[in-house]
N, CA, C and O atoms as a printed pandas DataFrame, in Angstrom:
     atom_number atom_name residue_name chain_id  residue_number  x_coord  y_coord  z_coord
0              1         N          MET        A               1   81.949   -3.051   26.914
1              2        CA          MET        A               1   81.661   -4.473   26.809
2              3         C          MET        A               1   80.550   -4.659   25.771
3              4         O          MET        A               1   79.526   -3.977   25.791
4              5         N          GLU        A               2   80.791   -5.595   24.879
5              6        CA          GLU        A               2   79.798   -5.873   23.839
6              7         C          GLU        A               2   78.858   -6.988   24.311
7              8         O          GLU        A               2   79.300   -8.049   24.751
8              9         N          ILE        A               3   77.564   -6.722   24.210
9             10        CA          ILE        A               3   76.537   -7.670   24.650
10            11         C          ILE        A               3   76.043   -8.459   23.442
11            12         O          ILE        A               3   75.594   -7.876   22.455
12            13         N          ALA        A               4   76.125   -9.792   23.523
13            14        CA          ALA        A               4   75.668  -10.646   22.425
14            15         C          ALA        A               4   74.157  -10.837   22.467
15            16         O          ALA        A               4   73.509  -10.944   21.425
16            17         N          LYS        A               5   73.593  -10.881   23.687
17            18        CA          LYS        A               5   72.162  -11.128   23.844
18            19         C          LYS        A               5   71.727  -10.592   25.200
19            20         O          LYS        A               5   72.498  -10.604   26.159
20            21         N          THR        A               6   70.478  -10.117   25.273
21            22        CA          THR        A               6   69.910   -9.661   26.540
22            23         C          THR        A               6   68.726  -10.534   26.898
23            24         O          THR        A               6   67.854  -10.796   26.069
24            25         N          LEU        A               7   68.707  -10.980   28.144
25            26        CA          LEU        A               7   67.609  -11.782   28.667
26            27         C          LEU        A               7   66.832  -10.933   29.665
27            28         O          LEU        A               7   67.398  -10.450   30.645
28            29         N          ASP        A               8   65.546  -10.752   29.420
29            30        CA          ASP        A               8   64.686  -10.009   30.345
30            31         C          ASP        A               8   63.997  -10.997   31.273
31            32         O          ASP        A               8   63.032  -11.658   30.889
32            33         N          ALA        A               9   64.504  -11.090   32.501
33            34        CA          ALA        A               9   63.918  -11.983   33.498
34            35         C          ALA        A               9   63.250  -11.169   34.607
35            36         O          ALA        A               9   63.017  -11.672   35.706
36            37         N          THR        A              10   62.945   -9.900   34.299
37            38        CA          THR        A              10   62.271   -9.072   35.294
38            39         C          THR        A              10   60.880   -9.640   35.546
39            40         O          THR        A              10   60.251  -10.209   34.654
40            41         N          SER        A              11   60.428   -9.477   36.750
41            42        CA          SER        A              11   59.123   -9.954   37.236
42            43         C          SER        A              11   59.061  -11.469   37.405
43            44         O          SER        A              11   58.004  -12.002   37.744
44            45         N          LEU        A              12   60.165  -12.172   37.176
45            46        CA          LEU        A              12   60.198  -13.618   37.404
46            47         C          LEU        A              12   60.761  -13.898   38.786
47            48         O          LEU        A              12   61.737  -13.276   39.204
48            49         N          ALA        A              13   60.143  -14.839   39.494
49            50        CA          ALA        A              13   60.611  -15.215   40.823
50            51         C          ALA        A              13   61.582  -16.382   40.726
51            52         O          ALA        A              13   61.594  -17.124   39.744
52            53         N          CYS        A              14   62.388  -16.526   41.758
53            54        CA          CYS        A              14   63.320  -17.647   41.877
54            55         C          CYS        A              14   62.576  -18.968   41.703
55            56         O          CYS        A              14   61.479  -19.114   42.242
56            57         N          PRO        A              15   63.110  -19.902   40.995
57            58        CA          PRO        A              15   64.438  -19.953   40.371
58            59         C          PRO        A              15   64.410  -19.604   38.892
59            60         O          PRO        A              15   65.374  -19.888   38.181
60            61         N          MET        A              16   63.336  -18.998   38.411
61            62        CA          MET        A              16   63.174  -18.779   36.970
62            63         C          MET        A              16   64.276  -17.933   36.315
63            64         O          MET        A              16   64.649  -18.246   35.185
64            65         N          PRO        A              17   64.822  -16.886   36.946
65            66        CA          PRO        A              17   65.909  -16.164   36.272
66            67         C          PRO        A              17   67.094  -17.072   35.921
67            68         O          PRO        A              17   67.684  -16.937   34.849
68            69         N          VAL        A              18   67.439  -17.990   36.817
69            70        CA          VAL        A              18   68.548  -18.903   36.536
70            71         C          VAL        A              18   68.154  -19.924   35.472
71            72         O          VAL        A              18   68.954  -20.250   34.594
72            73         N          VAL        A              19   66.931  -20.424   35.549
73            74        CA          VAL        A              19   66.446  -21.391   34.554
74            75         C          VAL        A              19   66.481  -20.759   33.161
75            76         O          VAL        A              19   66.946  -21.379   32.204
76            77         N          LYS        A              20   65.992  -19.535   33.054
77            78        CA          LYS        A              20   65.994  -18.837   31.758
78            79         C          LYS        A              20   67.424  -18.529   31.296
79            80         O          LYS        A              20   67.720  -18.577   30.102
80            81         N          THR        A              21   68.302  -18.214   32.245
81            82        CA          THR        A              21   69.698  -17.933   31.902
82            83         C          THR        A              21   70.369  -19.180   31.329
83            84         O          THR        A              21   71.125  -19.092   30.361
84            85         N          LYS        A              22   70.096  -20.332   31.923
85            86        CA          LYS        A              22   70.672  -21.589   31.420
86            87         C          LYS        A              22   70.280  -21.821   29.969
87            88         O          LYS        A              22   71.097  -22.280   29.172
88            89         N          LYS        A              23   69.031  -21.507   29.619
89            90        CA          LYS        A              23   68.579  -21.677   28.228
90            91         C          LYS        A              23   69.213  -20.624   27.323
91            92         O          LYS        A              23   69.680  -20.940   26.228
92            93         N          ALA        A              24   69.228  -19.374   27.781
93            94        CA          ALA        A              24   69.714  -18.270   26.949
94            95         C          ALA        A              24   71.210  -18.365   26.665
95            96         O          ALA        A              24   71.657  -17.949   25.596
96            97         N          ILE        A              25   71.991  -18.903   27.599
97            98        CA          ILE        A              25   73.444  -18.984   27.401
98            99         C          ILE        A              25   73.775  -19.915   26.234
99           100         O          ILE        A              25   74.845  -19.803   25.636
100          101         N          GLU        A              26   72.864  -20.829   25.911
101          102        CA          GLU        A              26   73.073  -21.726   24.775
102          103         C          GLU        A              26   73.031  -20.981   23.443
103          104         O          GLU        A              26   73.552  -21.471   22.441
104          105         N          ASP        A              27   72.407  -19.792   23.427
105          106        CA          ASP        A              27   72.250  -19.022   22.190
106          107         C          ASP        A              27   73.421  -18.098   21.891
107          108         O          ASP        A              27   73.432  -17.429   20.858
108          109         N          VAL        A              28   74.416  -18.052   22.789
109          110        CA          VAL        A              28   75.585  -17.209   22.533
110          111         C          VAL        A              28   76.816  -18.094   22.381
111          112         O          VAL        A              28   76.853  -19.222   22.874
112          113         N          ASN        A              29   77.813  -17.567   21.697
113          114        CA          ASN        A              29   79.049  -18.310   21.458
114          115         C          ASN        A              29   80.002  -18.180   22.637
115          116         O          ASN        A              29   79.891  -17.249   23.435
116          117         N          SER        A              30   80.920  -19.099   22.741
117          118        CA          SER        A              30   81.934  -19.064   23.785
118          119         C          SER        A              30   82.679  -17.730   23.739
119          120         O          SER        A              30   83.107  -17.284   22.674
120          121         N          GLY        A              31   82.830  -17.097   24.908
121          122        CA          GLY        A              31   83.515  -15.811   24.984
122          123         C          GLY        A              31   82.596  -14.616   24.856
123          124         O          GLY        A              31   82.996  -13.493   25.160
124          125         N          GLU        A              32   81.362  -14.840   24.408
125          126        CA          GLU        A              32   80.403  -13.735   24.281
126          127         C          GLU        A              32   79.699  -13.491   25.611
127          128         O          GLU        A              32   79.699  -14.345   26.497
128          129         N          VAL        A              33   79.097  -12.303   25.732
129          130        CA          VAL        A              33   78.476  -11.897   26.982
130          131         C          VAL        A              33   76.957  -11.870   26.856
131          132         O          VAL        A              33   76.396  -11.311   25.914
132          133         N          LEU        A              34   76.318  -12.491   27.833
133          134        CA          LEU        A              34   74.864  -12.488   27.961
134          135         C          LEU        A              34   74.509  -11.511   29.071
135          136         O          LEU        A              34   75.011  -11.624   30.189
136          137         N          GLU        A              35   73.649  -10.560   28.762
137          138        CA          GLU        A              35   73.154   -9.620   29.774
138          139         C          GLU        A              35   71.839  -10.176   30.313
139          140         O          GLU        A              35   70.934  -10.502   29.545
140          141         N          VAL        A              36   71.740  -10.282   31.637
141          142        CA          VAL        A              36   70.530  -10.792   32.285
142          143         C          VAL        A              36   69.977   -9.692   33.177
143          144         O          VAL        A              36   70.690   -9.140   34.015
144          145         N          ARG        A              37   68.691   -9.378   32.987
145          146        CA          ARG        A              37   68.026   -8.367   33.820
146          147         C          ARG        A              37   66.979   -9.068   34.672
147          148         O          ARG        A              37   66.126   -9.792   34.160
148          149         N          ALA        A              38   67.057   -8.842   35.989
149          150        CA          ALA        A              38   66.133   -9.498   36.912
150          151         C          ALA        A              38   65.733   -8.528   38.028
151          152         O          ALA        A              38   66.483   -7.611   38.360
152          153         N          THR        A              39   64.560   -8.737   38.595
153          154        CA          THR        A              39   64.105   -7.914   39.711
154          155         C          THR        A              39   64.086   -8.696   41.017
155          156         O          THR        A              39   63.934   -8.100   42.084
156          157         N          ASP        A              40   64.233   -9.998   40.960
157          158        CA          ASP        A              40   64.245  -10.836   42.156
158          159         C          ASP        A              40   65.623  -10.751   42.812
159          160         O          ASP        A              40   66.627  -11.118   42.202
160          161         N          ALA        A              41   65.669  -10.270   44.045
161          162        CA          ALA        A              41   66.946  -10.109   44.748
162          163         C          ALA        A              41   67.683  -11.434   44.911
163          164         O          ALA        A              41   68.911  -11.450   44.989
164          165         N          GLY        A              42   66.958  -12.534   44.961
165          166        CA          GLY        A              42   67.580  -13.849   45.079
166          167         C          GLY        A              42   68.432  -14.205   43.883
167          168         O          GLY        A              42   69.302  -15.070   43.973
168          169         N          ALA        A              43   68.192  -13.549   42.768
169          170        CA          ALA        A              43   68.957  -13.832   41.553
170          171         C          ALA        A              43   70.440  -13.487   41.744
171          172         O          ALA        A              43   71.299  -14.075   41.087
172          173         N          LYS        A              44   70.741  -12.545   42.634
173          174        CA          LYS        A              44   72.146  -12.165   42.852
174          175         C          LYS        A              44   72.968  -13.355   43.314
175          176         O          LYS        A              44   74.010  -13.653   42.730
176          177         N          SER        A              45   72.516  -14.031   44.343
177          178        CA          SER        A              45   73.277  -15.179   44.842
178          179         C          SER        A              45   73.123  -16.386   43.924
179          180         O          SER        A              45   74.070  -17.148   43.728
180          181         N          ASP        A              46   71.920  -16.562   43.358
181          182        CA          ASP        A              46   71.675  -17.710   42.478
182          183         C          ASP        A              46   72.539  -17.666   41.228
183          184         O          ASP        A              46   73.140  -18.673   40.853
184          185         N          LEU        A              47   72.606  -16.512   40.581
185          186        CA          LEU        A              47   73.409  -16.410   39.354
186          187         C          LEU        A              47   74.901  -16.512   39.653
187          188         O          LEU        A              47   75.655  -17.086   38.868
188          189         N          ALA        A              48   75.326  -15.961   40.776
189          190        CA          ALA        A              48   76.740  -16.070   41.151
190          191         C          ALA        A              48   77.109  -17.533   41.366
191          192         O          ALA        A              48   78.155  -17.986   40.900
192          193         N          ALA        A              49   76.257  -18.271   42.069
193          194        CA          ALA        A              49   76.527  -19.692   42.322
194          195         C          ALA        A              49   76.467  -20.503   41.032
195          196         O          ALA        A              49   77.294  -21.388   40.811
196          197         N          TRP        A              50   75.490  -20.200   40.182
197          198        CA          TRP        A              50   75.343  -20.952   38.930
198          199         C          TRP        A              50   76.534  -20.738   38.009
199          200         O          TRP        A              50   77.043  -21.697   37.428
200          201         N          THR        A              51   76.994  -19.474   37.864
201          202        CA          THR        A              51   78.129  -19.220   36.969
202          203         C          THR        A              51   79.373  -19.946   37.480
203          204         O          THR        A              51   80.151  -20.485   36.693
204          205         N          LYS        A              52   79.553  -19.957   38.794
205          206        CA          LYS        A              52   80.723  -20.640   39.372
206          207         C          LYS        A              52   80.663  -22.139   39.108
207          208         O          LYS        A              52   81.667  -22.746   38.737
208          209         N          SER        A              53   79.492  -22.734   39.298
209          210        CA          SER        A              53   79.373  -24.186   39.136
210          211         C          SER        A              53   79.346  -24.620   37.672
211          212         O          SER        A              53   79.697  -25.756   37.355
212          213         N          SER        A              54   78.933  -23.720   36.779
213          214        CA          SER        A              54   78.815  -24.092   35.368
214          215         C          SER        A              54   80.065  -23.755   34.559
215          216         O          SER        A              54   80.194  -24.169   33.407
216          217         N          GLY        A              55   80.988  -23.000   35.168
217          218        CA          GLY        A              55   82.224  -22.660   34.467
218          219         C          GLY        A              55   82.155  -21.357   33.701
219          220         O          GLY        A              55   83.154  -20.938   33.115
220          221         N          HIS        A              56   80.998  -20.703   33.689
221          222        CA          HIS        A              56   80.881  -19.400   33.031
222          223         C          HIS        A              56   81.414  -18.322   33.977
223          224         O          HIS        A              56   81.652  -18.588   35.155
224          225         N          GLU        A              57   81.597  -17.121   33.463
225          226        CA          GLU        A              57   82.162  -16.047   34.277
226          227         C          GLU        A              57   81.143  -14.927   34.466
227          228         O          GLU        A              57   80.582  -14.414   33.498
228          229         N          LEU        A              58   80.911  -14.556   35.722
229          230        CA          LEU        A              58   80.068  -13.406   36.030
230          231         C          LEU        A              58   80.980  -12.194   35.989
231          232         O          LEU        A              58   81.695  -11.908   36.948
232          233         N          VAL        A              59   80.948  -11.480   34.860
233          234        CA          VAL        A              59   81.894  -10.398   34.607
234          235         C          VAL        A              59   81.580   -9.180   35.468
235          236         O          VAL        A              59   82.489   -8.552   36.011
236          237         N          ASP        A              60   80.298   -8.845   35.593
237          238        CA          ASP        A              60   79.913   -7.647   36.339
238          239         C          ASP        A              60   78.452   -7.770   36.762
239          240         O          ASP        A              60   77.670   -8.504   36.157
240          241         N          THR        A              61   78.106   -7.035   37.814
241          242        CA          THR        A              61   76.741   -6.968   38.307
242          243         C          THR        A              61   76.481   -5.534   38.716
243          244         O          THR        A              61   77.345   -4.889   39.310
244          245         N          LYS        A              62   75.305   -5.033   38.405
245          246        CA          LYS        A              62   74.941   -3.694   38.866
246          247         C          LYS        A              62   73.445   -3.631   39.102
247          248         O          LYS        A              62   72.706   -4.531   38.702
248          249         N          GLU        A              63   73.000   -2.564   39.755
249          250        CA          GLU        A              63   71.579   -2.374   40.021
250          251         C          GLU        A              63   71.173   -0.988   39.551
251          252         O          GLU        A              63   71.829    0.007   39.859
252          253         N          GLU        A              64   70.074   -0.940   38.795
253          254        CA          GLU        A              64   69.533    0.331   38.318
254          255         C          GLU        A              64   68.037    0.348   38.567
255          256         O          GLU        A              64   67.299   -0.430   37.962
256          257         N          ASP        A              65   67.583    1.219   39.443
257          258        CA          ASP        A              65   66.156    1.390   39.722
258          259         C          ASP        A              65   65.458    0.072   40.059
259          260         O          ASP        A              65   64.378   -0.212   39.541
260          261         N          GLY        A              66   66.078   -0.731   40.928
261          262        CA          GLY        A              66   65.463   -1.974   41.351
262          263         C          GLY        A              66   65.630   -3.145   40.393
263          264         O          GLY        A              66   65.091   -4.226   40.629
264          265         N          VAL        A              67   66.372   -2.934   39.316
265          266        CA          VAL        A              67   66.639   -4.013   38.358
266          267         C          VAL        A              67   68.107   -4.405   38.495
267          268         O          VAL        A              67   69.007   -3.573   38.383
268          269         N          TYR        A              68   68.317   -5.689   38.738
269          270        CA          TYR        A              68   69.678   -6.221   38.828
270          271         C          TYR        A              68   70.123   -6.628   37.422
271          272         O          TYR        A              68   69.400   -7.320   36.705
272          273         N          ILE        A              69   71.313   -6.191   37.045
273          274        CA          ILE        A              69   71.830   -6.481   35.712
274          275         C          ILE        A              69   73.115   -7.287   35.870
275          276         O          ILE        A              69   74.054   -6.870   36.547
276          277         N          PHE        A              70   73.128   -8.439   35.236
277          278        CA          PHE        A              70   74.274   -9.349   35.320
278          279         C          PHE        A              70   74.875   -9.518   33.933
279          280         O          PHE        A              70   74.153   -9.574   32.937
280          281         N          TYR        A              71   76.183   -9.598   33.873
281          282        CA          TYR        A              71   76.889   -9.817   32.617
282          283         C          TYR        A              71   77.630  -11.149   32.741
283          284         O          TYR        A              71   78.588  -11.273   33.504
284          285         N          VAL        A              72   77.173  -12.128   31.984
285          286        CA          VAL        A              72   77.725  -13.483   32.068
286          287         C          VAL        A              72   78.470  -13.801   30.777
287          288         O          VAL        A              72   77.895  -13.782   29.689
288          289         N          LYS        A              73   79.771  -14.096   30.920
289          290        CA          LYS        A              73   80.580  -14.484   29.759
290          291         C          LYS        A              73   80.564  -15.995   29.653
291          292         O          LYS        A              73   80.892  -16.702   30.605
292          293         N          LYS        A              74   80.178  -16.483   28.482
293          294        CA          LYS        A              74   80.094  -17.926   28.272
294          295         C          LYS        A              74   81.483  -18.555   28.214
295          296         O          LYS        A              74   82.400  -18.036   27.576
296          297         N          ALA        A              75   81.605  -19.667   28.888
297          298        CA          ALA        A              75   82.885  -20.411   28.913
298          299         C          ALA        A              75   83.203  -20.992   27.555
299          300         O          ALA        A              75   84.234  -21.645   27.390
């Protein structure tokens, strides 16, 4: 998977990872993937709900050493 942009939202508490993601998704083109890195466990449900409501696609999610990594494809 090719990443168009990476957003580092580590150390940010809810709801900031989603707020920053909303801004960052504007910087990528439709069909491109935004990688979001967060340490707040709440970001898992927040980003899933946001992508569903905004029409974007949460392609994949994984966790590495306490960092949650989300791959969001822009609608």
